[in-house]
N, C-alpha and C positions, 0 to 999 in steps of 0.2 A: 660460453660467456660467463664472466665473473658474477659474483653476487652483486657487487657495486654497480656493474654495467646493467644487471637485470633490474636493479632498483631504479636506476636512472631511466631506462626505457619504460618502466611502469609509470613513473612520475611524468615523463613526457606525454605518454598516451593519455593519462589522466588529465593533463592540461589541455591537450587538443580536444578531448571529449567535452571539457567544460566550455571551451571557445565554441565548439561546434553547436552546443546547446543553446547558445545565444539566438540562433535561428528558430528555436522553439519557443520564444518568449511569448508570442501571441497565443499559442495553443495553451501554454502553462497558465496565462492570464484568464483564458476562457474557463479552465478547469478551476481556478482559484475562485471565480465568480460563482460557479456551480456550487462549490463547497460553501461559500459565504451565503449563498441563497438558501441552501440546505439547513444551515444553522439558524438563519433569520426566521425561517418558517417552522422551526421546532423539530427538524429532522436530525437523523445521526448518519455517520459516515461508516459504512461496513466495508472492511478491506479483506482481500484474500490473495492468495498466490500460492505457487507450488515450489517446494524445496526452499532455496534461500530467499526466494521472493515472499514466501510466507513469513520469513524472519523480518524482512522489510516491512511487510504489512503490519506485524505486530509492533515494530518500532514506530512507525508512523502513528498508529493507534495510541501507543503510549505517550508520544509527544502531544497529540491533540488532547487526551484525557489529562496530561500533566501540564507542563507550563512553558512549552516551547517559546524560547526567546524573552518572554516577559511574564510577570505575575498577571494571572487572569483566571476567571472561572474555568473549570474543566469543560471541555466540549465532548459531547457524546460520540464515541467512536468505539468500535469493536473489530478485532481481527478474528477472522474465522479459523481458529488455530487449535481448538480443544482437540487433543489426540483421541479421546474416547468418542467424540462425535465423528471425527474424520474416519476413524477405522470402522465404527459401527455402521455408518452409512455405506462406506466401501464394501464392507462384508455383507450387509443386508441388500444393497442395491447394486452399485457399481462405483468404482472409484471416479468415474466421469460425473457422478452426481453428488460428490461431496460438498461442493460449494452451492449449486443450485438448491440443493435440499436445505441448506442452512439459510440462504437468502429467503427462501419460502418461509422459513420458521421465524426469522428474526426481523425481516424488513417490514416497514409499514409505508404507507403512501407518503411521499415526500422525502424519503431516505435516499442516500446516494451510495450505491454499490461500486466499489473500485477494485478491479483485478489488476494485479501487478504481475509482470513478466520480464525477466531479463533475457529470455530466449525467443521472443517474438510471439 
């Protein structure tokens, strides 16, 4: 397959994925309401993921703290992405505990913890 054909195929798959996501509108709206309620009640959003999903979590936290779409106050959000914490917990406990341990440390009642996975 040529490079141009590969690009066309990726663009086609991207368009199909976006069209299929229309079926998730109700679930996305429920999640948006959870986030809104979290912020209305003084909570923060805590995001985490593994590998590339951790980068997605950090990007989303940056948009929430920053100004996604319009000028507004920063919204409290953190990504559990500190490499020192990740490796310390993985070393001292187990890598299966790297996010639960941080949620225990950072979360307070009313916060919303969001795990992101592109692999299920």
